[in-house]
C-alpha positions, 0 to 999 in steps of 0.5 A: 535439471539440478541446481548447485546448493550455492544456488538453492542458498543465493535463492533462499536468501533473495526470498528471505529478504524481499519477505522480510521488505514486503513486511516491512512495507505493509508496517509502514503502510500501516501507520501511514494510514493511520495518520490519514484524515478520518475522511480520507480512510472511510474513503480507502475503506469503502473502496478497498476493504468493502471492494465497492466501485468508485461509483458506488462510494461516490453516490454513497457519498454524494460526491462526484465521481470525478472528485473520488478519483482525484482523491484516491489518486492524491491518497495513493500518491501520498501513502507511496510517498510516506512508505518510501520514506519510511523505507529509506529511513529504515535503510539508513 
């Protein structure tokens, strides 16, 4: 299969634009995480940086597993909202 130069250029432009958006989202996510409370940052660190199960995190923090699930869900929702607001502001 042979593609036209115009098609290849369009794919390259689209890919570059998506990469830029991804890096922007990563930067905004880092900023949003830095605004979380120390307890919430620690919870994220244990769960994602250390790749521990929610049960393991709950046990190490001496918290109910359901509470850890709910807290993580709220943190993820807050981070999503924060990044979305920042992206909308950047595009304005």
